[in-house]
RONUMAR-597883 format. One line per field, with one value per residue: residue number from 1; y, x, z of N, C-alpha, C, O in turn. Coordinates in steps of 0.2 Angstrom, whole numbers, plus 5000, padded with zeros to 4 digits. Example, Ala and Ser with C-alpha at 12.3 -4.5 7.8 and 13.67 -1.06 7.14 Angstrom:
2
num c(1|2)
npy c(4972|4989)
npx c(5066|5064)
npz c(5039|5035)
capy c(4978|4995)
capx c(5062|5068)
capz c(5039|5036)
cpy c(4984|5000)
cpx c(5066|5064)
cpz c(5039|5039)
opy c(4983|5006)
opx c(5071|5067)
opz c(5042|5040)
END
This chain:
177
num c(1|2|3|4|5|6|7|8|9|10|11|12|13|14|15|16|17|18|19|20|21|22|23|24|25|26|27|28|29|30|31|32|33|34|35|36|37|38|39|40|41|42|43|44|45|46|47|48|49|50|51|52|53|54|55|56|57|58|59|60|61|62|63|64|65|66|67|68|69|70|71|72|73|74|75|76|77|78|79|80|81|82|83|84|85|86|87|88|89|90|91|92|93|94|95|96|97|98|99|100|101|102|103|104|105|106|107|108|109|110|111|112|113|114|115|116|117|118|119|120|121|122|123|124|125|126|127|128|129|130|131|132|133|134|135|136|137|138|139|140|141|142|143|144|145|146|147|148|149|150|151|152|153|154|155|156|157|158|159|160|161|162|163|164|165|166|167|168|169|170|171|172|173|174|175|176|177)
npy c(5061|5051|5056|5051|5048|5045|5035|5025|5023|5018|5006|4999|4997|4989|4978|4974|4971|4960|4951|4951|4944|4932|4929|4927|4917|4907|4906|4902|4889|4882|4883|4876|4863|4860|4858|4868|4873|4885|4896|4894|4896|4910|4915|4911|4919|4932|4932|4932|4944|4953|4951|4957|4971|4973|4972|4983|4994|4991|4994|5007|5013|5010|5017|5030|5032|5026|5014|4997|4986|4971|4961|4948|4939|4932|4929|4917|4909|4901|4897|4892|4891|4892|4893|4897|4909|4915|4916|4925|4936|4939|4942|4953|4962|4963|4969|4981|4986|4987|4997|5008|5010|5013|5026|5033|5033|5041|5053|5056|5058|5070|5078|5078|5085|5078|5076|5067|5055|5055|5055|5043|5035|5035|5026|5015|5019|5018|5005|4999|5003|4996|4983|4982|4984|4973|4961|4964|4963|4949|4944|4948|4940|4928|4929|4929|4916|4909|4895|4886|4872|4869|4881|4886|4878|4882|4895|4894|4888|4900|4908|4903|4905|4919|4921|4918|4928|4940|4950|4946|4953|4948|4955|4965|4977|4984|4998|5005|5019)
npx c(4862|4874|4887|4904|4910|4898|4892|4902|4902|4889|4889|4899|4891|4880|4887|4891|4878|4875|4885|4880|4868|4873|4880|4869|4863|4873|4873|4860|4860|4869|4863|4851|4856|4859|4846|4837|4823|4814|4823|4831|4823|4820|4832|4835|4825|4829|4841|4836|4830|4841|4846|4836|4838|4850|4846|4838|4847|4854|4844|4842|4854|4855|4844|4848|4858|4870|4884|4883|4893|4897|4905|4907|4907|4918|4922|4923|4913|4916|4912|4911|4900|4899|4888|4870|4869|4881|4881|4871|4877|4888|4880|4874|4885|4889|4877|4878|4890|4886|4877|4885|4892|4881|4878|4890|4888|4876|4882|4891|4882|4877|4888|4891|4880|4869|4854|4844|4850|4852|4839|4834|4842|4837|4828|4836|4842|4832|4828|4840|4839|4828|4833|4845|4838|4830|4839|4845|4834|4832|4844|4843|4833|4838|4848|4840|4835|4847|4856|4846|4839|4826|4820|4827|4822|4808|4810|4815|4804|4795|4802|4800|4786|4787|4793|4783|4774|4780|4780|4788|4793|4796|4797|4807|4805|4796|4793|4805|4807)
npz c(4935|4943|4954|4953|4965|4973|4965|4967|4981|4982|4975|4982|4993|4988|4985|4998|5003|4996|5001|5014|5013|5009|5021|5030|5024|5025|5039|5042|5036|5044|5056|5053|5051|5064|5069|5072|5068|5067|5069|5058|5047|5050|5047|5034|5028|5031|5023|5010|5011|5012|5000|4992|4996|4990|4977|4976|4977|4965|4955|4958|4955|4941|4937|4939|4929|4932|4933|4937|4946|4951|4964|4962|4972|4979|4992|5004|5015|5029|5043|5060|5074|5092|5099|5098|5103|5101|5087|5085|5091|5083|5071|5075|5077|5064|5058|5064|5058|5045|5047|5050|5038|5030|5036|5032|5018|5018|5023|5013|5002|5006|5006|4993|4988|4983|4984|4979|4981|4994|4999|4994|5002|5014|5017|5019|5031|5040|5039|5044|5057|5062|5059|5068|5081|5081|5080|5092|5101|5100|5105|5118|5122|5121|5131|5142|5142|5144|5149|5148|5140|5137|5136|5125|5115|5115|5111|5098|5092|5094|5085|5073|5072|5072|5060|5051|5053|5049|5034|5021|5007|4991|4980|4971|4965|4973|4984|4980|4979)
capy c(5057|5050|5057|5045|5046|5042|5028|5020|5021|5014|5000|4995|4995|4984|4972|4973|4968|4953|4948|4950|4939|4926|4927|4925|4910|4902|4905|4898|4882|4880|4882|4870|4857|4859|4856|4874|4875|4892|4900|4894|4900|4917|4917|4911|4924|4938|4931|4935|4952|4956|4951|4963|4977|4973|4974|4990|4998|4990|4997|5014|5015|5010|5023|5036|5032|5023|5007|4992|4982|4966|4959|4941|4934|4928|4928|4910|4909|4894|4898|4888|4894|4888|4893|4902|4916|4918|4917|4931|4941|4940|4945|4960|4966|4963|4974|4988|4988|4989|5004|5013|5011|5017|5032|5036|5035|5047|5059|5057|5061|5077|5082|5079|5088|5073|5075|5062|5049|5056|5053|5036|5031|5036|5019|5010|5021|5016|4998|4997|5004|4990|4977|4982|4983|4966|4957|4966|4960|4942|4943|4949|4934|4922|4930|4927|4909|4906|4888|4882|4869|4869|4888|4887|4875|4886|4901|4891|4888|4907|4911|4900|4909|4926|4921|4918|4935|4946|4950|4946|4954|4946|4960|4970|4984|4987|5003|5008|5026)
capx c(4868|4878|4894|4909|4910|4892|4892|4907|4899|4883|4892|4902|4885|4876|4891|4890|4871|4876|4889|4876|4864|4877|4881|4863|4862|4877|4871|4854|4862|4872|4857|4847|4860|4858|4840|4833|4819|4812|4829|4834|4818|4821|4839|4834|4821|4834|4846|4832|4829|4847|4846|4831|4841|4855|4842|4835|4853|4856|4839|4843|4860|4853|4839|4852|4863|4877|4886|4883|4899|4896|4911|4907|4906|4924|4923|4920|4911|4916|4913|4907|4898|4899|4881|4865|4870|4887|4879|4867|4881|4891|4876|4873|4891|4888|4872|4881|4895|4882|4874|4891|4893|4875|4879|4895|4885|4872|4887|4894|4877|4876|4894|4890|4874|4865|4848|4840|4853|4851|4832|4834|4846|4833|4825|4841|4843|4826|4829|4845|4837|4824|4838|4848|4833|4827|4844|4846|4829|4833|4850|4840|4829|4843|4851|4835|4835|4853|4858|4840|4838|4819|4819|4829|4817|4802|4812|4815|4797|4793|4806|4796|4780|4789|4795|4777|4771|4783|4778|4794|4791|4802|4797|4812|4802|4792|4796|4811|4808)
capz c(4935|4949|4954|4953|4972|4975|4962|4970|4987|4981|4972|4988|4997|4985|4986|5005|5004|4993|5006|5020|5011|5009|5028|5033|5021|5028|5046|5041|5034|5050|5061|5051|5053|5071|5071|5074|5062|5067|5068|5051|5043|5051|5044|5027|5026|5031|5018|5005|5012|5011|4992|4990|4998|4985|4971|4976|4975|4958|4951|4959|4951|4934|4935|4939|4924|4934|4931|4942|4946|4956|4965|4961|4978|4980|4999|5005|5022|5032|5050|5065|5080|5098|5101|5095|5106|5098|5080|5085|5093|5077|5067|5078|5075|5056|5056|5066|5053|5039|5049|5050|5031|5027|5038|5028|5012|5019|5023|5006|4998|5008|5004|4985|4987|4979|4988|4977|4984|5001|5000|4993|5007|5021|5018|5022|5037|5044|5039|5049|5064|5063|5060|5074|5086|5080|5083|5100|5105|5100|5109|5125|5124|5122|5137|5147|5142|5147|5147|5148|5133|5135|5134|5118|5111|5114|5108|5091|5090|5093|5079|5067|5071|5070|5053|5047|5054|5045|5027|5017|5000|4987|4974|4971|4963|4978|4988|4978|4980)
cpy c(5057|5053|5051|5043|5042|5035|5023|5018|5016|5007|4996|4993|4989|4977|4969|4969|4961|4949|4946|4944|4932|4924|4924|4918|4905|4900|4900|4890|4879|4878|4876|4863|4855|4857|4862|4876|4882|4897|4900|4897|4907|4919|4917|4917|4931|4937|4934|4942|4956|4957|4957|4970|4978|4975|4981|4995|4997|4994|5005|5017|5015|5016|5030|5037|5029|5016|5002|4987|4977|4963|4951|4936|4930|4926|4921|4910|4902|4895|4893|4892|4890|4888|4898|4909|4919|4920|4924|4937|4944|4944|4952|4965|4967|4969|4981|4990|4990|4996|5009|5015|5015|5024|5036|5037|5041|5053|5061|5060|5068|5081|5083|5083|5084|5071|5069|5055|5049|5053|5046|5032|5031|5029|5014|5012|5018|5008|4995|4998|4998|4984|4976|4980|4976|4961|4958|4962|4952|4940|4944|4943|4928|4923|4928|4920|4906|4899|4883|4879|4869|4876|4889|4884|4879|4893|4899|4891|4895|4910|4909|4904|4917|4926|4921|4925|4940|4945|4951|4947|4952|4951|4965|4977|4988|4992|5005|5015|5028)
cpx c(4871|4885|4898|4909|4904|4891|4896|4905|4893|4885|4895|4896|4881|4880|4891|4883|4872|4880|4885|4871|4867|4879|4875|4862|4866|4875|4864|4855|4865|4867|4853|4850|4860|4851|4835|4829|4816|4817|4831|4829|4819|4827|4838|4830|4825|4839|4842|4831|4835|4848|4842|4834|4847|4851|4840|4841|4854|4851|4840|4849|4859|4849|4843|4858|4870|4878|4887|4889|4898|4903|4912|4907|4912|4925|4919|4919|4911|4918|4909|4905|4898|4892|4877|4867|4876|4885|4876|4872|4885|4887|4874|4879|4891|4883|4875|4886|4891|4879|4879|4892|4887|4876|4884|4892|4880|4876|4889|4889|4876|4882|4894|4884|4869|4859|4844|4843|4851|4844|4831|4837|4842|4830|4830|4842|4838|4827|4835|4843|4833|4829|4842|4844|4831|4832|4845|4841|4830|4839|4847|4836|4833|4847|4847|4835|4841|4854|4852|4838|4830|4817|4821|4824|4811|4804|4813|4808|4794|4796|4802|4789|4781|4790|4788|4773|4773|4782|4785|4792|4797|4802|4802|4810|4798|4796|4803|4812|4803)
cpz c(4942|4949|4955|4961|4975|4972|4965|4977|4987|4979|4978|4992|4995|4986|4994|5007|5002|4998|5012|5019|5011|5017|5031|5030|5024|5036|5046|5040|5040|5055|5059|5052|5060|5074|5073|5068|5061|5066|5061|5046|5043|5047|5036|5024|5026|5025|5011|5005|5010|5003|4989|4991|4992|4978|4970|4974|4968|4954|4952|4955|4944|4932|4935|4934|4926|4931|4937|4941|4952|4957|4964|4966|4979|4987|5000|5013|5025|5040|5054|5071|5086|5100|5097|5097|5102|5090|5080|5087|5087|5072|5069|5076|5068|5055|5059|5061|5047|5041|5048|5042|5028|5030|5034|5021|5012|5019|5017|5002|5000|5006|4996|4983|4982|4984|4986|4981|4991|5003|4999|4999|5014|5022|5021|5029|5042|5044|5044|5056|5066|5064|5066|5080|5086|5083|5090|5104|5105|5105|5117|5127|5125|5129|5143|5148|5145|5145|5147|5141|5132|5133|5127|5113|5110|5110|5100|5089|5089|5087|5073|5066|5069|5062|5049|5048|5050|5038|5023|5010|4996|4980|4975|4969|4968|4982|4986|4980|4985)
opy c(5061|5052|5046|5037|5038|5030|5017|5012|5012|5002|4990|4987|4985|4972|4963|4964|4957|4943|4941|4940|4927|4918|4919|4914|4899|4895|4896|4886|4873|4873|4872|4859|4849|4856|4860|4880|4885|4901|4905|4900|4911|4925|4921|4920|4935|4943|4938|4946|4961|4962|4960|4974|4984|4980|4984|5000|5002|4998|5009|5022|5020|5019|5034|5041|5030|5013|5004|4985|4979|4961|4949|4930|4924|4921|4920|4912|4898|4895|4891|4896|4884|4883|4901|4913|4925|4925|4928|4943|4950|4948|4957|4970|4973|4973|4986|4996|4996|5001|5015|5020|5019|5029|5042|5043|5045|5059|5067|5065|5072|5087|5088|5084|5087|5066|5067|5051|5044|5050|5043|5027|5027|5027|5010|5008|5015|5005|4990|4994|4995|4980|4971|4977|4973|4957|4953|4959|4949|4935|4940|4941|4924|4918|4925|4917|4901|4898|4877|4883|4870|4877|4893|4886|4880|4895|4903|4893|4896|4914|4912|4905|4920|4931|4925|4927|4944|4939|4957|4942|4956|4949|4970|4982|4994|4990|5006|5017|5034)
opx c(4870|4888|4896|4909|4904|4889|4894|4905|4893|4882|4894|4896|4879|4877|4891|4883|4869|4878|4885|4870|4864|4878|4875|4859|4864|4875|4864|4852|4863|4867|4851|4846|4860|4850|4829|4831|4817|4816|4833|4832|4819|4827|4841|4832|4824|4841|4845|4831|4834|4850|4844|4834|4847|4854|4840|4840|4856|4853|4839|4848|4861|4850|4841|4862|4875|4874|4891|4890|4898|4907|4918|4908|4911|4928|4914|4924|4908|4923|4903|4909|4896|4890|4879|4866|4876|4888|4877|4870|4886|4889|4874|4878|4893|4885|4873|4886|4893|4879|4878|4893|4888|4875|4883|4894|4880|4875|4890|4890|4874|4881|4896|4883|4866|4859|4840|4839|4850|4843|4828|4834|4843|4829|4828|4844|4839|4825|4834|4845|4834|4827|4842|4846|4830|4831|4847|4842|4829|4839|4849|4837|4832|4848|4849|4834|4840|4854|4852|4836|4828|4813|4818|4823|4809|4800|4810|4807|4790|4793|4802|4788|4777|4788|4788|4769|4770|4782|4787|4790|4802|4806|4801|4813|4798|4801|4807|4818|4802)
opz c(4946|4944|4957|4962|4979|4975|4966|4978|4991|4981|4978|4995|4998|4987|4995|5011|5005|5000|5015|5023|5014|5018|5035|5034|5026|5038|5051|5043|5042|5058|5064|5054|5062|5080|5075|5064|5056|5062|5058|5042|5038|5044|5033|5019|5021|5023|5008|5000|5007|5000|4984|4987|4990|4975|4965|4971|4964|4949|4947|4951|4940|4927|4932|4934|4923|4927|4941|4936|4958|4953|4965|4965|4981|4988|4998|5017|5022|5042|5052|5072|5085|5103|5093|5093|5100|5088|5076|5085|5085|5068|5065|5074|5066|5051|5055|5060|5044|5036|5046|5041|5024|5026|5032|5018|5008|5016|5015|4998|4995|5003|4994|4977|4978|4987|4990|4983|4995|5008|5003|5001|5018|5028|5025|5033|5047|5050|5047|5060|5072|5068|5069|5085|5092|5087|5094|5109|5111|5108|5121|5133|5130|5132|5148|5153|5149|5139|5146|5137|5126|5129|5123|5108|5104|5107|5096|5083|5084|5083|5068|5061|5066|5059|5044|5043|5047|5035|5022|5007|4997|4976|4978|4970|4967|4985|4991|4982|4987)
END
């Protein structure tokens, strides 16, 4: 059984993952309208990945006898970006915020002596390390490109091939534990 504190923290996190999925989805749509095929595919895929993160939390809470409460997605995202660089800077800030929240959950799991949840959260810790490193790498490349529109064109094509290389598994049952 999950303690009330752990259940509340995990529920907040699954709703954050849902909001992350919506953020990536909105960004993908915005980028697609601007004509960046590769970047939009990358962002659409990440939207799906965030949804999978949410499903893993739901399944874990259910397996531990908890009660899942979804916030219903009342937040409406209506943001415009000045540039691709600004979009990825906002995304990097968002991923850093998610990392801080995961760290707090890990801390709570240790305080509550819930080593099952601590172990479960290690997947999210590793995932956040990868997410932050990936977005930082993308920002570094965008910085190298600068104002070169040709460079941005080739970057978008590279993002399309990157999208095809990464294996995005849509099976929420995979790697739960």
